N, C-alpha and C positions, 0 to 999 in steps of 0.2 A: 709627147714625152712616152717612154714606157717605163713601169716602175715595177722595177723586179724585188722580190722581197727574197732575201738570202736562204740558201737553205737550209734545213735544221730550225729555223724559225717557227715556235709553237703558237703564238700568241702576237697578236698587233695591237696594241695598249690604245683606251679609248681617247679617241678624239686626235690621234697621231698625226693625220693626212688630211687634217680638216680643210677644208677650203683652198685645197691645192690645185689652182685654175691649168696648172701646167700638165697634169697628170692625165693622160687620153688613152690607154692601155695599161694595164695592168695582171702581172705575171704574179700570181700563188703559187709557193712551193709544196711539194705534199705533206710535208711534217704539219703544216698550219691546221691548227684546232679551235683557235678563237680567232674572231675578229671584235674588237670592242665598240662601245658606245661611239655614236658619231665618230668611227675611226677615218670615213671617206666622204663625211658627210660636206655637201659644197663644193666636191669637184665637180664642176660645172661642163668640163668635156670627156669626163670618163664614159667610155662608149659600151663597154660591155664587161660583165663580172661572168667568171669561170671557176666556180668553187672545186676546189681539189677533194678526193674521197674522205679524205682524212678531215674536211672542215666541220664540226659539230654546232657551231653556236656563232653567231652574227648578235651582236649587242643592239639596242635599240640606237632606231635614228644613226644607225650604220653608213646607209646613201642617202640620206634625206637629202631632197635637193638637186640631186646627180642629174641637171635637167637633159643632159645628154645620151643619158644609157637605156639605150633602146633592147637591149638581150641582158637575163640573167638566169644563171643555171647555177639551183643548188646544190649541195650533196646529198644522198641516202641517209646523211646521219644526222643531216637538219631536218627538226619534227616540229619545229615550230618557225614561224614567223615576225620577229620581234617588233614591238611597239614601233611604229614611225618608222620601220627600216626602208623601207621605199616612199616616205611620203614625197607628194610632190616631184617624182619622178616624171616627166608628163610626156615622155618618149620613151618610157616603157612599155611595149607590147607585145613582147615574150618572156613568160615567167616560166621556167621549167623546177619543180619541187620534188621532194620525196614523196614516194607512194605512202609512206608511212607518217606524212604529214597529221600532226595533231591540236595546232593551232594557229591561227594568224590573229596579230594582235592589234590592240587599237592604233588606226590610222597607220597600219602599216601599209596598207597600196594606196592611200588618199590620192586622189589625181594622178593617176597613170592611164597610159593610155591603151590599157587589156581590153580586149573584146571579148574574150570567154575564161571562165573560170571553172575547170571540173575539178571539184573536190574528193581525195580517197575517201572511203567509207570510215578512216581513223579518224578524218578531221572532226574534231567535237567541241570548237569555241572558235567564235568568229568576234571580236570583238568591236569598243563602238566606234564606227564611221571609219571601219578596216576598208572599206570602198567607196568611202563617201566620193561625193562628185568625180568617179569615174563616166566621163562622159561618151564614153564608145563601148561601154561594158551593155553588150547585147542578150549574152545567154549565163547564166547559172545555176550548176546542178551541184547540191550537196545533199547527200544520201545518208547521212546518218540522222536515225530519227532522234537519236537522243546531241544535237549537236546545239550549242548553247549559241545564240545568234543576238548579238546586243543591242542596243540603239543605233539605228540609222546608221548600222554598219552597208547596207547597200542607198542611204541617202541620197538622192540628186544623180541617181543613174537614171537617166530619163532615157536610154535606149534598151533597157532590160525587157524584153518583154518576151523570151525566152526560156526554158528550162524547168528546173524542179527543185525547190527549198524542202525538205522533210519537215524541218522542222515548223513550218506551218506560218509564223508571224513572231516579229521583234517582240519587246516589251512595252513599247510606246505606242499607247491605244488615242491615233490621231488619225485623219484621212491621210494625209501626206507619208507618213511613216508606211500604214497598213495596202497603201494604194498598189502596190507592185507585188507583194505578196500573195493579193487577193485575186490579180488579173494571171499571175504564175500557178495558184491553185485552180483556177476555172480550166487554166489550159491544159489539165492533167489532172481533174477530180480524182479519180479512180485510184491516186496514189495517197490520199490522202486520210488523214479520218473524217471519220462523219464530224465531230467537233469543229474542225477546219471547214467543213465545207459548207453547215451551217452558219462559220461565221462569214464567210468568204459569200454567202447569200445576202445574210442580214445587211453588210456591207454594203453590196450593191445596189438593193433595195434604198437605201438612206441616203448611199452619195451618186444618184444615179447619173445626174449631168457630170460629175467629177469622171466617171466611169469611162463614161460614153465620148468626152473629148479625148480622154486619154487612148480608149480604141482606135478612134476615129484618126486622129493625129499621128500613130504609129503602128496601122494599119495591122491592128492586132488580131487575125482573123480564128488564131487559137483561143486566146480568152473568148472572141466574139460567139463562137461555137459552144461552148461553154455556157455563157452569158442567155442564149439564145434556147439553147437544150431545158435550160431549168425556168424557162421564161420568167427572167429577174427585172423584164422593164417596163414601162407601165406602156399599154400597147396604143394610148391615145399621141404619143412621141415617136411612135415607128414611123411616121412621114416623113418627120423633120429628120430622123436619122438617115431615112433613106435618099432624103434630097442630097444632105451634106455625104453622103457615099458615092451617091452617083456622080455628084457634082466635079468630087476629087479623081473620078475614073477606077473607084476601087470596087472591082466586078465580084469578085467575091465576097466582101460585107453587104454589097445591095442586096446580092443574091439569098444570103441569111436573113436578110432584116424582113425581106420579101416574102421568105418562105413562111417566117414567123409571124407574119400580120396576117399569111393565108391569101394574099389577093395572087399568088402564083406559083402554081409546082413548078419550078426550074431548075431540078437537080440535074436534068440530063443535060441539060445546057449548060452549068458550070458544074466543075470539080469542086467539090465540096469538100 
Protein backbone atom coordinates (compact mmCIF):
# COMPACT_ATOMS: atom_id res chain seq x y z
CA UNK A 1 0.00 0.00 0.00
CA UNK A 2 1.17 3.52 -0.84
CA UNK A 3 0.77 6.08 1.90
CA UNK A 4 0.32 9.63 0.60
CA UNK A 5 0.77 12.37 3.16
CA UNK A 6 -1.54 15.25 2.26
CA UNK A 7 -0.03 18.37 0.62
CA UNK A 8 0.34 21.19 3.12
CA UNK A 9 1.18 18.84 6.00
CA UNK A 10 4.11 20.22 8.01
CA UNK A 11 4.42 17.57 10.71
CA UNK A 12 3.81 13.87 11.23
CA UNK A 13 3.07 13.30 14.89
CA UNK A 14 4.98 10.96 17.20
CA UNK A 15 4.03 7.32 16.67
CA UNK A 16 1.29 8.15 14.15
CA UNK A 17 1.94 5.26 11.76
CA UNK A 18 3.78 2.99 14.16
CA UNK A 19 3.70 -0.74 13.26
CA UNK A 20 1.62 -0.28 10.11
CA UNK A 21 2.54 -3.46 8.26
CA UNK A 22 0.42 -2.50 5.24
CA UNK A 23 2.67 0.44 4.24
CA UNK A 24 5.30 -0.39 1.61
CA UNK A 25 5.62 3.00 -0.13
CA UNK A 26 5.74 6.44 1.45
CA UNK A 27 5.08 9.69 -0.45
CA UNK A 28 5.94 12.84 1.50
CA UNK A 29 4.81 16.36 0.52
CA UNK A 30 7.18 19.27 -0.13
CA UNK A 31 5.61 21.10 2.82
CA UNK A 32 6.76 18.54 5.41
CA UNK A 33 9.17 19.89 8.05
CA UNK A 34 9.18 17.26 10.80
CA UNK A 35 8.63 13.53 11.31
CA UNK A 36 7.98 12.71 14.96
CA UNK A 37 9.56 10.11 17.21
CA UNK A 38 8.63 6.50 16.33
CA UNK A 39 6.31 7.83 13.62
CA UNK A 40 6.98 4.85 11.32
CA UNK A 41 8.70 2.45 13.68
CA UNK A 42 7.89 -1.17 13.05
CA UNK A 43 6.61 -0.59 9.49
CA UNK A 44 8.30 -3.80 8.44
CA UNK A 45 7.33 -3.62 4.75
CA UNK A 46 8.39 -0.03 4.05
CA UNK A 47 11.04 -0.20 1.32
CA UNK A 48 12.36 3.34 0.81
CA UNK A 49 12.48 6.81 2.35
CA UNK A 50 12.87 9.86 0.10
CA UNK A 51 12.79 13.10 2.10
CA UNK A 52 11.63 16.38 0.57
CA UNK A 53 13.99 19.40 0.78
CA UNK A 54 11.71 21.01 3.38
CA UNK A 55 12.20 18.19 5.92
CA UNK A 56 14.66 19.31 8.59
CA UNK A 57 13.91 16.97 11.50
CA UNK A 58 13.33 13.24 11.94
CA UNK A 59 12.66 12.29 15.55
CA UNK A 60 14.26 9.50 17.61
CA UNK A 61 13.46 5.94 16.50
CA UNK A 62 11.26 7.28 13.69
CA UNK A 63 12.06 4.31 11.43
CA UNK A 64 13.27 1.83 14.04
CA UNK A 65 12.66 -1.77 13.06
CA UNK A 66 11.71 -1.06 9.44
CA UNK A 67 13.37 -4.29 8.41
CA UNK A 68 12.62 -4.02 4.67
CA UNK A 69 13.91 -0.45 4.32
CA UNK A 70 16.75 -0.55 1.82
CA UNK A 71 17.23 3.08 0.78
CA UNK A 72 17.05 6.35 2.70
CA UNK A 73 17.70 9.73 1.09
CA UNK A 74 17.76 12.52 3.65
CA UNK A 75 17.48 16.21 2.85
CA UNK A 76 20.25 18.80 2.94
CA UNK A 77 18.30 20.51 5.74
CA UNK A 78 18.77 17.53 8.08
CA UNK A 79 21.97 18.05 10.05
CA UNK A 80 21.26 15.28 12.57
CA UNK A 81 20.48 11.58 12.40
CA UNK A 82 18.62 11.17 15.67
CA UNK A 83 19.00 8.50 18.36
CA UNK A 84 17.81 5.12 17.11
CA UNK A 85 16.48 6.64 13.89
CA UNK A 86 17.28 3.59 11.75
CA UNK A 87 17.93 1.11 14.56
CA UNK A 88 17.55 -2.50 13.37
CA UNK A 89 16.82 -1.51 9.78
CA UNK A 90 18.67 -4.65 8.78
CA UNK A 91 18.22 -4.20 5.00
CA UNK A 92 19.37 -0.56 4.85
CA UNK A 93 22.38 -0.52 2.52
CA UNK A 94 22.04 2.93 0.94
CA UNK A 95 22.02 6.09 3.03
CA UNK A 96 22.39 9.57 1.57
CA UNK A 97 22.72 12.41 4.04
CA UNK A 98 23.41 16.12 4.15
CA UNK A 99 26.86 17.49 3.27
CA UNK A 100 26.37 19.56 6.46
CA UNK A 101 25.66 16.60 8.75
CA UNK A 102 26.70 17.45 12.33
CA UNK A 103 25.54 14.56 14.50
CA UNK A 104 24.81 10.83 14.39
CA UNK A 105 22.93 9.86 17.54
CA UNK A 106 23.26 6.84 19.80
CA UNK A 107 22.04 3.59 18.17
CA UNK A 108 21.15 5.64 15.07
CA UNK A 109 22.28 3.05 12.53
CA UNK A 110 22.75 -0.02 14.69
CA UNK A 111 22.34 -3.29 12.82
CA UNK A 112 22.02 -1.79 9.34
CA UNK A 113 23.56 -3.27 6.17
CA UNK A 114 25.71 -0.24 5.31
CA UNK A 115 29.07 -1.10 3.75
CA UNK A 116 30.68 2.35 3.85
CA UNK A 117 30.30 5.57 5.81
CA UNK A 118 32.08 8.67 4.53
CA UNK A 119 31.33 11.56 6.85
CA UNK A 120 31.55 15.22 5.87
CA UNK A 121 34.04 17.45 7.67
CA UNK A 122 31.10 19.01 9.53
CA UNK A 123 30.36 15.81 11.50
CA UNK A 124 31.26 16.53 15.11
CA UNK A 125 29.49 13.80 17.10
CA UNK A 126 28.90 10.05 16.81
CA UNK A 127 26.90 8.62 19.67
CA UNK A 128 27.32 5.46 21.69
CA UNK A 129 26.76 2.28 19.64
CA UNK A 130 25.73 4.37 16.64
CA UNK A 131 26.98 1.70 14.22
CA UNK A 132 26.99 -1.24 16.61
CA UNK A 133 26.76 -4.65 14.92
CA UNK A 134 26.86 -3.28 11.35
CA UNK A 135 28.41 -6.53 10.20
CA UNK A 136 28.80 -5.46 6.57
CA UNK A 137 30.53 -2.16 7.33
CA UNK A 138 33.95 -2.28 5.64
CA UNK A 139 35.13 1.31 5.41
CA UNK A 140 34.65 4.41 7.57
CA UNK A 141 36.09 7.88 7.06
CA UNK A 142 35.58 10.57 9.70
CA UNK A 143 37.88 13.49 8.78
CA UNK A 144 37.00 15.97 11.55
CA UNK A 145 39.74 15.89 14.22
CA UNK A 146 37.30 17.43 16.73
CA UNK A 147 34.63 14.77 16.23
CA UNK A 148 33.49 13.21 19.51
CA UNK A 149 33.15 9.44 19.14
CA UNK A 150 31.40 7.79 22.06
CA UNK A 151 31.95 4.29 23.40
CA UNK A 152 31.37 1.35 21.06
CA UNK A 153 30.30 3.65 18.21
CA UNK A 154 31.72 1.04 15.82
CA UNK A 155 31.57 -1.93 18.18
CA UNK A 156 31.08 -5.40 16.70
CA UNK A 157 31.77 -4.10 13.16
CA UNK A 158 33.89 -7.13 12.39
CA UNK A 159 34.52 -6.31 8.71
CA UNK A 160 35.75 -2.75 9.33
CA UNK A 161 39.33 -2.79 8.04
CA UNK A 162 39.61 0.31 5.85
CA UNK A 163 39.34 4.05 6.27
CA UNK A 164 40.40 6.86 8.55
CA UNK A 165 38.93 7.98 11.87
CA UNK A 166 40.62 11.26 12.75
CA UNK A 167 39.65 11.23 16.40
CA UNK A 168 41.87 8.19 16.92
CA UNK A 169 40.18 6.38 19.80
CA UNK A 170 36.88 6.10 21.60
CA UNK A 171 36.71 6.67 25.34
CA UNK A 172 36.61 3.03 26.38
CA UNK A 173 40.06 1.67 27.18
CA UNK A 174 39.92 -2.08 26.56
CA UNK A 175 41.24 -4.36 23.81
CA UNK A 176 37.96 -5.04 22.04
CA UNK A 177 36.94 -1.37 21.87
CA UNK A 178 40.36 -0.16 20.72
CA UNK A 179 41.19 -2.93 18.26
CA UNK A 180 39.55 -1.40 15.19
CA UNK A 181 40.86 2.09 15.92
CA UNK A 182 44.40 0.73 16.28
CA UNK A 183 44.27 -1.11 12.96
CA UNK A 184 42.87 1.91 11.12
CA UNK A 185 45.60 4.15 12.58
CA UNK A 186 48.31 1.73 11.48
CA UNK A 187 46.87 1.60 7.96
CA UNK A 188 47.44 5.37 7.53
CA UNK A 189 49.70 6.58 10.38
CA UNK A 190 50.76 9.69 8.48
CA UNK A 191 47.31 11.17 9.05
CA UNK A 192 47.30 10.75 12.83
CA UNK A 193 48.85 12.53 15.77
CA UNK A 194 52.08 11.31 17.35
CA UNK A 195 50.18 10.50 20.55
CA UNK A 196 47.68 8.26 18.72
CA UNK A 197 50.45 6.51 16.79
CA UNK A 198 52.33 5.86 20.04
CA UNK A 199 49.19 4.49 21.67
CA UNK A 200 48.54 2.24 18.68
CA UNK A 201 52.07 0.86 18.80
CA UNK A 202 51.77 0.18 22.51
CA UNK A 203 48.44 -1.55 21.98
CA UNK A 204 49.91 -3.89 19.36
CA UNK A 205 52.82 -4.86 21.60
CA UNK A 206 50.47 -5.59 24.51
CA UNK A 207 47.90 -7.46 22.42
CA UNK A 208 49.94 -9.11 19.67
CA UNK A 209 47.90 -12.32 19.54
CA UNK A 210 44.61 -10.44 19.23
CA UNK A 211 45.99 -8.10 16.57
CA UNK A 212 47.50 -10.86 14.43
CA UNK A 213 44.41 -13.03 14.70
CA UNK A 214 42.33 -10.13 13.38
CA UNK A 215 44.77 -9.12 10.64
CA UNK A 216 45.07 -12.67 9.32
CA UNK A 217 41.37 -13.42 9.58
CA UNK A 218 40.43 -10.31 7.59
CA UNK A 219 43.41 -10.27 5.20
CA UNK A 220 44.21 -6.73 6.34
CA UNK A 221 47.31 -5.92 4.29
CA UNK A 222 47.17 -2.17 4.97
CA UNK A 223 47.39 -2.59 8.75
CA UNK A 224 49.99 -5.35 8.44
CA UNK A 225 52.18 -2.98 6.44
CA UNK A 226 52.11 -0.48 9.30
CA UNK A 227 52.85 -3.19 11.85
CA UNK A 228 55.82 -4.47 9.85
CA UNK A 229 57.25 -1.01 9.15
CA UNK A 230 57.29 -0.29 12.87
CA UNK A 231 58.54 -3.76 13.81
CA UNK A 232 55.79 -4.16 16.39
CA UNK A 233 55.60 -7.94 16.74
CA UNK A 234 57.93 -10.44 18.39
CA UNK A 235 60.36 -11.88 15.82
CA UNK A 236 60.15 -15.27 17.54
CA UNK A 237 56.53 -15.54 16.38
CA UNK A 238 57.14 -14.68 12.73
CA UNK A 239 57.44 -18.30 11.62
CA UNK A 240 54.04 -19.12 13.07
CA UNK A 241 52.41 -16.15 11.35
CA UNK A 242 54.09 -16.93 8.02
CA UNK A 243 52.70 -20.46 8.18
CA UNK A 244 49.21 -19.21 8.98
CA UNK A 245 49.24 -16.69 6.12
CA UNK A 246 50.71 -19.18 3.67
CA UNK A 247 48.19 -21.90 4.52
CA UNK A 248 45.38 -19.46 3.74
CA UNK A 249 46.94 -18.43 0.44
CA UNK A 250 47.46 -14.81 1.53
CA UNK A 251 50.40 -13.98 -0.72
CA UNK A 252 50.83 -10.33 0.24
CA UNK A 253 50.69 -11.01 3.97
CA UNK A 254 53.17 -13.87 3.62
CA UNK A 255 55.52 -11.60 1.68
CA UNK A 256 55.35 -8.86 4.29
CA UNK A 257 56.08 -11.28 7.12
CA UNK A 258 59.00 -12.90 5.31
CA UNK A 259 60.46 -9.54 4.44
CA UNK A 260 60.19 -8.46 8.06
CA UNK A 261 61.95 -11.62 9.20
CA UNK A 262 64.75 -11.02 6.72
CA UNK A 263 64.32 -14.48 5.25
CA UNK A 264 63.89 -13.27 1.68
CA UNK A 265 64.00 -10.14 -0.41
CA UNK A 266 60.86 -10.66 -2.46
CA UNK A 267 59.71 -7.15 -3.17
CA UNK A 268 60.07 -7.73 -6.87
CA UNK A 269 57.96 -10.86 -6.75
CA UNK A 270 54.98 -9.35 -4.96
CA UNK A 271 53.31 -5.98 -5.27
CA UNK A 272 53.38 -4.68 -1.72
